[in-house]
C-alpha positions in Angstrom: 120.7 152.1 106.6 120.2 148.8 108.5 122.8 148.2 111.2 125.3 145.6 110.4 126.7 144.5 114.1 124.0 142.1 115.1 123.8 138.3 114.7 121.8 137.6 111.3 120.5 134.3 110.3 122.9 132.2 108.5 122.3 133.6 104.7 120.8 131.2 101.9 123.3 132.5 99.5 126.1 130.9 101.5 124.6 127.3 100.8 123.8 124.5 103.1 127.8 123.5 104.1 129.9 126.4 103.1 133.6 126.0 103.9 133.9 129.9 104.6 132.2 133.2 104.1 133.4 136.8 104.0 132.2 139.2 105.8 132.2 143.2 105.8 130.7 144.9 109.1 130.8 148.1 111.2 130.5 150.9 108.5 126.7 151.6 108.9 127.0 151.4 112.8 129.6 154.1 113.1 127.9 156.6 110.8 129.5 155.8 107.2 126.7 157.5 105.3 126.3 160.7 107.5 130.2 161.2 107.1 129.4 160.9 103.3 126.7 163.0 103.3 127.9 165.8 105.3 131.7 166.0 105.0 132.2 165.1 101.4 129.1 166.0 99.4 127.5 168.7 101.6 124.1 167.1 101.5 121.9 167.6 105.1 121.2 164.3 106.9 117.5 164.0 106.8 117.3 162.2 110.3 118.9 165.1 111.8 119.0 168.5 109.9 120.8 170.5 112.6 123.9 168.1 112.1 127.1 169.2 111.1 130.0 167.8 109.4 131.9 168.1 112.7 129.1 166.6 114.7 129.4 163.5 112.1 132.9 162.9 112.7 133.2 163.3 116.1 129.8 161.1 116.5 131.6 158.5 114.2 134.7 158.4 116.3 133.1 158.1 119.7 131.2 155.0 118.3 134.0 153.3 116.6 136.3 153.4 119.8 133.5 152.3 122.2 133.7 149.1 124.0 130.1 148.1 122.6 131.5 148.3 119.1 134.0 145.7 119.5 131.4 143.5 121.7 129.0 143.7 119.3 131.0 142.8 116.2 132.4 139.9 118.4 128.8 138.6 119.3 128.5 138.7 115.3 131.3 136.9 114.5 130.6 134.2 117.2 127.0 133.9 116.1 128.1 133.1 112.3 131.1 130.7 113.4 128.5 128.8 115.7 126.2 128.6 113.0 128.7 127.8 110.1 130.4 125.0 112.6 126.8 123.5 113.0 126.6 123.0 108.7 130.1 122.7 107.9 131.8 121.2 111.1 135.1 122.4 113.1 136.7 123.3 109.3 134.6 126.3 108.7 136.0 129.7 108.6 135.6 133.4 108.6 137.3 136.1 106.8 136.4 139.5 107.9 137.4 142.4 105.5 138.3 145.5 106.7 138.1 148.9 105.0 140.6 150.9 103.0 141.5 154.5 103.8 139.5 156.9 101.1 142.3 159.6 101.0 145.6 160.8 100.0 146.0 163.1 103.1 149.3 164.4 102.4 148.8 166.4 99.4 147.6 170.1 99.5 145.9 170.0 96.0 142.2 168.8 97.1 142.5 172.1 99.9 139.8 173.7 97.6 138.2 171.0 96.1 134.4 170.0 96.8 132.5 167.0 95.8 129.2 168.5 96.4 127.1 167.8 93.2 125.8 171.0 91.5 122.2 169.2 91.9 122.4 169.9 95.3 122.9 173.7 95.6 119.3 173.8 96.9 120.5 171.7 100.1 121.1 173.9 103.3 124.4 173.1 104.2 127.4 175.0 103.0 129.7 173.5 100.5 132.6 171.2 102.3 136.1 171.4 101.1 138.7 168.1 101.1 141.2 170.0 103.3 144.2 168.2 104.7 142.5 168.2 108.1 139.2 167.0 107.1 140.7 164.0 105.1 143.4 163.2 108.1 140.1 163.0 110.0 138.3 160.9 107.9 141.1 158.4 107.2 141.3 158.0 110.8 138.0 156.8 111.2 138.8 154.3 108.9 142.3 153.2 110.6 140.1 152.9 113.8 137.7 150.9 112.2 140.0 148.4 110.9 141.8 148.2 114.6 138.2 147.4 116.2 137.4 144.6 113.8 141.0 143.4 114.1 140.5 143.3 117.8 137.0 141.6 117.5 138.5 138.6 115.1 141.4 138.1 117.9 139.0 138.1 120.7 136.5 135.7 118.8 139.3 133.6 118.0 140.0 132.7 121.5 137.5 129.8 121.5 138.1 128.7 117.9 141.9 129.6 117.1 142.5 129.8 113.5 139.1 129.9 112.2 138.5 133.6 112.1 140.9 136.1 110.2 141.0 139.7 109.5 141.7 140.8 105.7 143.4 144.4 105.5 143.6 145.5 102.3 144.2 149.2 102.7 147.9 148.9 101.3 146.7 147.8 98.3 144.8 150.9 97.5 147.7 153.0 98.1 147.8 155.4 94.5 144.2 154.6 94.1 142.4 157.1 96.7 140.9 160.2 96.0 143.4 163.2 95.9 146.1 160.9 94.2 145.3 162.8 91.3 143.6 166.2 90.4 140.2 166.2 91.7 137.0 166.0 91.1 137.5 163.4 88.5 135.0 160.7 89.1 135.8 158.8 85.5 139.5 158.2 86.8 140.2 154.7 86.1 143.3 154.9 88.8 140.7 155.9 91.7 139.1 152.7 92.9 135.9 154.7 94.7 132.9 155.3 93.2 131.7 158.8 93.4 129.1 160.8 91.1 130.1 161.0 87.4 128.9 162.2 83.9 125.2 161.5 84.9 125.1 164.0 87.6 122.9 166.0 85.9 120.4 162.8 85.2 120.7 162.3 88.9 119.6 166.0 89.7 116.6 165.7 87.4 115.3 162.7 89.1 115.8 164.0 92.4 113.9 167.2 91.7 111.3 165.0 90.2 110.5 163.7 93.5 108.8 167.0 95.3 109.4 165.0 99.1 112.7 164.6 98.4 113.9 168.4 97.4 111.6 169.9 99.8 113.2 167.8 102.6 116.7 168.5 101.6 116.2 172.3 101.1 114.3 172.4 104.6 111.2 173.6 103.1 109.2 170.9 104.6 111.2 170.8 107.9 110.7 166.7 107.9 112.9 164.2 109.4 113.1 161.2 107.3 115.4 157.7 107.7 117.8 156.9 105.2 116.2 153.6 104.5 112.8 155.5 103.9 114.6 157.9 101.8 115.8 154.8 99.8 112.3 153.4 99.5 111.4 157.0 98.4 113.8 156.6 95.5 112.9 153.4 94.3 109.4 153.8 94.3 109.8 156.8 92.2 112.0 154.8 90.1 109.4 152.0 89.4 110.1 149.9 86.7 112.3 152.6 84.7 115.8 150.7 84.4 117.5 153.7 83.8 116.0 155.5 86.9 116.8 152.2 88.8 120.7 152.8 87.3 120.3 156.1 88.7 119.3 154.8 92.6 122.4 152.7 92.2 124.6 155.6 91.2 123.2 157.4 94.3 123.9 154.5 96.6 127.5 153.2 95.6 129.6 156.6 96.1 132.7 155.9 98.2 132.4 152.0 97.6 135.2 150.3 95.6 134.8 150.1 91.9 135.6 147.0 90.0 139.2 147.1 90.0 138.8 148.0 94.0 136.9 144.9 94.1 139.7 142.6 92.3 142.2 143.8 94.4 140.3 143.0 97.5 139.6 139.5 96.3 143.8 138.8 95.3 144.0 139.9 98.9 141.6 137.5 100.0 142.6 134.7 97.8 146.1 135.2 99.5 144.6 134.5 102.7 142.8 131.3 101.7 145.9 129.6 100.4 148.1 130.6 103.3 145.2 129.1 105.8 144.6 126.2 103.4 141.4 126.6 102.9 139.9 125.0 99.8 139.2 126.8 96.7 136.6 124.7 95.1 134.1 127.1 95.7 133.8 130.0 93.7 135.1 133.3 95.2 132.3 134.4 97.7 131.3 138.6 97.6 131.5 140.1 100.6 127.9 140.5 102.3 127.4 142.9 105.2 126.3 141.3 108.4 123.0 142.9 108.6 119.4 141.3 109.1 117.1 141.7 106.0 
């Protein structure tokens, strides 16, 4: 996946003179995908087949706590602020959304639960379980990520006070995290993150129909592959088949908020818009990721 913490051209979808924009950034840069692959779904990382869950956690923790992370985020915010000001003037604002912690880390009921789909049983990695220790480690990365983004927002405001805001919606997800109820239960409407659901068998059949994918995950080909290359391979295999394209979408949306989660984020964002006296004459802008196309 492309990095998010790099200045990007002003998006055409924002219009010629946007009053404000929303940004979501940082997850790709600290290895979010590797954490989900290795620590949640027990799937090998095709860029580095030797990487284990503990390696991914240590790497993400190191990246999120580095000065480079904060400095890169500041650069993105300042570049976006400059471009927005050139178009709209000094009233232009940026609202940066954070991340919600994924897990209830207190309950012991998930200690023997694994989210590894049955169709990945051919993969090399041992099954990972959602122990309290692992849930705490993954939640800490989310909290540290929010702290880094908050610091970047604060420092970006030094030259333009009151124009860049951090939207922390973690509390809105209380009671709606993984392990708040019995798991695995992918169709639980009260859990506000996606995971694999009733279409798991169809996803398995689709992946097994692509020899390069199964060979790579099983280690038979000893082939490394970037996440972007894997996604291109899946899209090419899906072709014009809408059912298969839906399966690609299901694979890429895991651990992202469901519609109920997005509605909670929108309510939080609208509260900030009102508090900062930003006009609500424009339709709500969905969060976009600060990456190049």
